C-alpha positions in Angstrom: -39.7 -187.8 -41.7 -43.3 -188.8 -42.8 -45.9 -191.3 -42.2 -48.3 -193.4 -44.2 -51.7 -193.4 -44.7 -53.9 -196.0 -46.2 -50.8 -197.3 -48.3 -48.2 -198.8 -46.1 -44.5 -196.7 -47.1 -43.7 -200.3 -48.2 -45.6 -200.0 -51.2 -45.2 -196.6 -52.4 -43.0 -197.3 -55.2 -39.2 -195.3 -54.9 -40.1 -194.1 -58.8 -43.2 -193.0 -60.6 -43.9 -191.5 -64.4 -44.8 -187.9 -65.2 -45.3 -186.3 -68.2 -42.1 -183.8 -69.1 -42.5 -180.6 -71.4 -39.2 -179.5 -72.9 -38.0 -176.7 -75.3 -35.1 -177.0 -77.1 -32.3 -174.1 -78.3 -32.9 -174.9 -81.6 -36.5 -174.8 -81.4 -38.7 -178.0 -80.8 -41.1 -179.1 -78.2 -40.4 -182.2 -76.8 -42.9 -184.3 -74.7 -42.2 -187.6 -73.2 -42.6 -189.6 -70.6 -40.2 -189.6 -67.6 -39.2 -192.0 -64.4 -38.6 -189.7 -61.4 -38.7 -190.6 -57.7 -41.4 -190.3 -55.8 -41.1 -187.6 -53.7 -40.7 -187.9 -50.1 -43.4 -185.0 -48.4 -41.3 -182.3 -45.8 -42.9 -182.2 -43.1 -45.7 -179.8 -44.5 -46.7 -181.9 -47.3 -48.6 -184.2 -48.3 -48.0 -187.1 -51.2 -51.0 -187.7 -53.2 -51.7 -190.9 -55.2 -52.9 -188.5 -58.5 -56.0 -191.0 -59.5 -57.3 -187.6 -62.5 -56.2 -184.6 -63.6 -57.9 -182.6 -66.8 -56.6 -181.1 -70.0 -57.3 -177.1 -69.1 -56.6 -174.8 -71.3 -54.3 -173.3 -69.2 -52.6 -176.1 -69.2 -51.6 -176.0 -72.6 -49.4 -173.1 -72.6 -46.5 -174.6 -70.6 -47.6 -178.5 -71.9 -47.5 -177.3 -75.4 -45.7 -174.3 -75.7 -46.8 -173.0 -78.2 -45.3 -175.4 -80.8 -47.1 -176.3 -84.0 -48.5 -179.5 -83.3 -50.1 -180.2 -86.7 -46.6 -181.1 -87.3 -46.2 -183.3 -84.4 -44.4 -186.8 -84.5 -44.4 -189.3 -82.5 -41.2 -191.3 -81.8 -40.0 -193.9 -79.0 -42.5 -197.2 -78.0 -45.9 -197.0 -76.3 -44.8 -197.1 -73.0 -42.1 -194.3 -73.7 -43.7 -192.3 -76.4 -41.8 -189.1 -77.6 -43.4 -186.3 -79.1 -42.0 -183.7 -81.2 -43.0 -180.5 -82.6 -42.2 -177.3 -83.8 -41.8 -174.3 -83.2 -41.6 -170.7 -84.5 -38.7 -168.9 -84.3 -41.0 -165.8 -83.1 -42.9 -168.1 -80.7 -39.1 -169.5 -79.3 -37.6 -165.8 -78.0 -40.5 -165.6 -76.0 -39.8 -168.8 -74.3 -35.9 -167.9 -73.5 -36.0 -168.8 -69.7 -37.8 -172.3 -69.8 -35.2 -173.5 -72.5 -33.1 -176.9 -71.5 -35.5 -177.1 -68.9 -37.6 -180.7 -68.9 -40.7 -179.1 -66.9 -43.9 -181.4 -65.3 -47.2 -180.3 -66.4 -50.5 -180.4 -65.3 -52.5 -177.9 -63.4 -54.4 -179.7 -60.5 -55.8 -183.2 -59.8 -57.2 -185.6 -57.5 -56.3 -188.6 -55.8 -55.3 -190.2 -52.4 -53.1 -188.5 -49.8 -50.8 -191.4 -48.8 -48.3 -190.5 -46.9 -48.3 -186.8 -44.9 -45.0 -185.0 -43.2 -45.4 -184.3 -38.8 -47.7 -181.4 -39.4 -51.2 -181.8 -38.0 -52.1 -180.1 -41.2 -50.5 -183.0 -42.8 -51.4 -185.3 -40.8 -54.9 -184.7 -40.4 -55.7 -185.7 -44.3 -53.9 -189.5 -44.4 -56.4 -191.4 -46.2 -58.5 -188.8 -47.3 -60.2 -187.7 -51.3 -58.4 -184.7 -52.1 -57.9 -182.4 -54.9 -54.9 -180.5 -55.3 -53.4 -177.5 -57.2 -50.1 -176.2 -57.8 -48.9 -178.1 -60.7 -47.0 -181.3 -62.0 -50.5 -183.5 -61.8 -49.3 -185.2 -64.9 -47.7 -187.7 -62.8 -48.7 -191.1 -60.5 -47.8 -189.0 -57.6 -47.2 -185.1 -55.8 -46.3 -183.7 -53.5 -48.3 -180.7 -52.2 -48.9 -178.5 -49.2 -52.5 -179.1 -47.2 -53.0 -175.4 -48.1 -53.4 -176.1 -51.6 -55.8 -179.2 -51.3 -59.8 -179.2 -51.2 -60.7 -182.3 -48.8 -63.3 -184.1 -50.5 -66.4 -186.6 -49.3 -64.8 -190.1 -49.7 -65.9 -191.8 -52.4 -65.9 -188.8 -54.6 -65.3 -190.5 -58.0 -62.0 -188.6 -59.1 -63.5 -187.6 -62.5 -65.8 -185.1 -60.7 -62.7 -184.0 -58.1 -60.2 -183.4 -60.4 -61.5 -180.2 -61.5 -62.3 -178.3 -58.6 -60.1 -175.9 -58.7 -59.6 -174.1 -62.0 -62.9 -173.9 -63.8 -65.1 -173.9 -60.2 -62.8 -171.0 -59.0 -62.6 -169.0 -62.1 -66.6 -169.1 -62.6 -66.8 -168.1 -59.0 -64.0 -165.5 -59.4 -66.3 -164.0 -62.0 -69.3 -163.2 -60.1 -67.4 -161.6 -57.2 -65.2 -159.7 -59.6 -68.6 -158.4 -61.0 -69.4 -157.5 -57.3 -66.2 -156.2 -55.9 -65.9 -153.8 -59.5 -69.4 -152.4 -58.8 -70.8 -154.1 -61.9 -74.9 -155.8 -61.7 -74.7 -158.2 -64.5 -72.2 -160.7 -67.0 -70.8 -161.1 -70.2 -69.1 -163.8 -71.0 -67.7 -166.2 -74.1 -67.4 -169.3 -74.9 -70.0 -169.9 -72.6 -70.9 -173.5 -73.6 -67.6 -174.7 -72.3 -67.7 -176.9 -68.8 -66.9 -173.3 -67.1 -69.5 -171.7 -69.0 -72.2 -174.3 -68.1 -71.1 -173.5 -64.4 -71.2 -170.0 -64.3 -74.8 -169.9 -66.1 -75.6 -172.6 -62.8 -74.3 -170.2 -60.5 -75.8 -167.1 -62.1 -79.1 -168.8 -61.6 -78.7 -169.3 -58.4 -77.2 -166.4 -57.2 -79.8 -164.0 -59.5 -77.2 -162.5 -61.2 -78.0 -161.7 -65.4 -76.1 -163.5 -67.5 -75.2 -162.9 -71.4 -73.3 -165.8 -72.8 -71.7 -165.7 -76.2 -71.2 -168.4 -78.1 -70.2 -169.5 -81.7 -73.0 -172.4 -83.0 -76.8 -172.9 -83.2 -76.1 -175.9 -81.0 -74.2 -174.4 -78.5 -77.7 -172.3 -78.3 -79.7 -175.5 -77.3 -77.3 -176.4 -75.4 -77.5 -173.5 -72.7 -81.1 -173.2 -73.5 -81.6 -176.9 -72.1 -79.8 -175.5 -68.7 -81.9 -172.8 -68.2 -80.1 -169.8 -69.4 -82.0 -166.8 -70.8 -79.8 -164.8 -73.1 -77.6 -166.7 -75.7 -75.7 -164.8 -78.5 -74.4 -166.5 -81.5 -71.9 -164.7 -82.8 -72.3 -166.5 -86.2 -75.6 -165.5 -86.8 -75.6 -162.4 -89.0 -77.7 -161.0 -86.3 -75.7 -161.1 -83.6 -74.7 -157.4 -82.8 -78.6 -156.6 -82.6 -78.7 -160.0 -80.4 -76.0 -159.2 -77.9 -77.4 -155.7 -78.0 -80.6 -156.7 -76.8 -79.3 -158.6 -74.4 -77.3 -156.0 -72.8 -80.4 -153.4 -72.6 -82.7 -156.5 -71.2 -79.4 -157.1 -68.3 -77.4 -153.8 -67.8 -74.4 -156.1 -68.2 -71.5 -153.9 -68.3 -68.4 -156.4 -67.4 -67.6 -159.1 -69.9 -65.4 -162.1 -69.3 -63.5 -163.2 -72.8 -62.2 -166.4 -73.2 -61.4 -165.6 -77.2 -58.8 -163.0 -76.9 -58.1 -162.7 -80.7 -60.2 -161.3 -83.1 -63.1 -158.5 -83.2 -65.4 -160.1 -80.0 -63.9 -158.1 -77.1 -64.4 -154.8 -79.5 -67.7 -155.8 -80.4 -69.3 -156.1 -77.0 -67.7 -152.9 -75.9 -69.5 -151.3 -78.7 -72.6 -153.2 -77.7 -72.4 -152.3 -74.4 -71.8 -148.7 -75.6 -75.1 -148.6 -77.6 -77.5 -150.4 -75.0 -75.9 -148.1 -72.2 -76.9 -144.6 -74.9 -80.8 -146.0 -75.5 -81.1 -144.7 -71.6 -79.4 -141.4 -72.3 -80.4 -138.1 -71.7 -78.1 -136.3 -73.9 -76.0 -136.5 -76.4 -72.0 -136.3 -75.0 -68.9 -136.1 -77.5 -66.8 -138.5 -75.2 -69.4 -141.1 -75.2 -70.8 -142.4 -72.2 -69.8 -142.1 -68.9 -70.5 -145.6 -67.9 -67.1 -147.6 -67.7 -67.3 -150.5 -69.6 -64.7 -153.4 -68.8 -63.9 -156.8 -70.8 -61.6 -158.9 -68.8 -59.7 -161.5 -70.9 -59.1 -164.7 -69.0 -58.1 -166.7 -72.3 -56.5 -167.2 -75.2 -58.6 -169.7 -77.5 -57.8 -166.8 -80.6 -54.0 -166.5 -80.4 -54.5 -163.8 -83.9 -54.3 -159.8 -82.5 -57.1 -158.5 -80.6 -58.7 -156.0 -83.0 -60.7 -152.8 -81.5 -62.6 -150.4 -83.4 -63.0 -147.2 -81.0 -66.6 -146.3 -81.6 -67.6 -146.6 -77.4 -66.4 -143.4 -76.3 -63.6 -142.9 -73.4 -64.6 -144.6 -70.5 -63.7 -148.5 -70.9 -60.8 -150.6 -70.4 -59.7 -154.6 -71.8 -57.0 -156.3 -69.5 -56.0 -159.6 -68.6 -57.7 -161.4 -65.7 -55.9 -164.5 -63.9 -57.6 -166.4 -61.0 -54.5 -166.5 -58.5 -53.9 -162.9 -58.2 -57.7 -162.9 -58.2 -57.8 -165.0 -54.9 -55.0 -162.9 -53.2 -57.1 -159.8 -53.5 -59.8 -161.9 -52.3 -57.7 -163.1 -48.9 -58.1 -166.4 -47.0 -61.7 -165.7 -45.4 -62.9 -165.3 -49.1 -61.3 -168.4 -50.3 -62.1 -170.4 -48.1 -66.0 -169.5 -48.6 -65.6 -170.2 -52.1 -63.9 -173.8 -51.8 -66.3 -174.8 -49.3 -69.5 -173.7 -51.8 -67.6 -176.0 -54.3 -67.1 -179.0 -52.2 -71.0 -178.7 -51.2 -72.1 -178.3 -54.7 -69.4 -180.9 -56.4 -71.9 -183.0 -58.3 -74.6 -180.6 -59.4 -73.4 -176.8 -59.8 -69.8 -177.5 -60.7 -70.0 -181.2 -62.3 -67.7 -181.8 -65.1 -67.5 -183.6 -67.9 -65.2 -185.4 -70.3 -65.4 -186.3 -73.5 -62.5 -189.1 -73.5 -60.4 -190.8 -70.6 -56.7 -191.7 -71.3 -53.4 -192.4 -69.3 -49.9 -190.7 -69.0 -49.3 -192.3 -72.2 -52.3 -192.3 -74.3 -52.1 -188.0 -73.3 -48.6 -188.1 -75.4 -50.5 -189.6 -78.4 -50.3 -187.5 -81.3 -54.1 -187.6 -81.9 -55.0 -186.9 -78.6 -52.6 -183.9 -78.6 -53.6 -182.5 -82.0 -57.5 -183.2 -80.1 -56.7 -181.3 -77.3 -54.8 -178.2 -78.2 -57.7 -177.1 -80.3 -59.2 -176.3 -77.5 -63.0 -177.2 -78.8 -65.9 -176.9 -76.7 -67.2 -180.3 -75.8 -64.1 -181.7 -76.0 -62.4 -182.2 -72.7 -59.4 -184.9 -71.8 -59.4 -186.7 -68.0 -55.9 -187.8 -67.6 -55.7 -191.0 -65.2 -52.1 -191.2 -64.3 -52.5 -194.9 -62.4 -53.9 -196.4 -65.9 -52.2 -198.7 -67.9 
């Protein structure tokens, strides 16, 4: 049994459209628009009419399944597009558990609660604008637990509310992890991204020294314009010297790396070791005893990670994911971070999009190839209810 909110039960359709991602046994990715029943919320659920959902790098693993979208081909019609792309055999071997399973995509979104189950928590959200997380956001409607909803002020632009969870909580989580691990400053790669710009504003407000690593001169100018003090261009011939100088100035011994592959993580550790040793009073054959840590939270570069061991033995490289971190932080900590996101939604945590597309538009081959590049400054917002 459920009750409707601002939208009457009669006006909620029986079916809806959503993007589906299928991996076939013969090594193909098939993206399509499926017509499925509108879910009925259980007692502890709400039904959200989705008004906006971002395409983040974290969405692409499920959506695109590491297919070669440069060879993507379209079929179907404008209203019912189907896109097919090949998946390499070595990639397909790691996708065995999802072969044949047509999966909805999209980690987060924003919309209005139009129906709710009978629980008090669900009923309290009727008619409210919420952001939500939990998957299947690339569709017209989504059932979700109130626990995974963030109530937003009435009238919030869905373009702002759509990106309330992944990027803001990741950026805040980096600062929280720094404190929990006993570090005092941060390094961040791919720092001109939407997330990176949020982190710049957080660190300015919280007095946290931050070293930003970008890949182009124009990105240096962008972050300087936001007031960032330490910005290093990895394409510059002086990059290692610039990074070392920034590490000496900030004392940063913790980095969050969105790149993953290539030499950057090893270069960061090497420069950290050099910076630490500028203050050493005696030589150690084992390198400095100061622990240097790189957390990889992204895979913008899927090539192998290359490490040159010239930074002693006190170091670590490991992965970092938002959901396990939030579990470690606990309910009180999660509540504190979520309150800050809502309070600073249009300032610290403002998101900017270069493209807005419908569900069908998100499956245009040129759009897929564009957002698959995960290029800084190129961010897509899907409007599921747009025609």
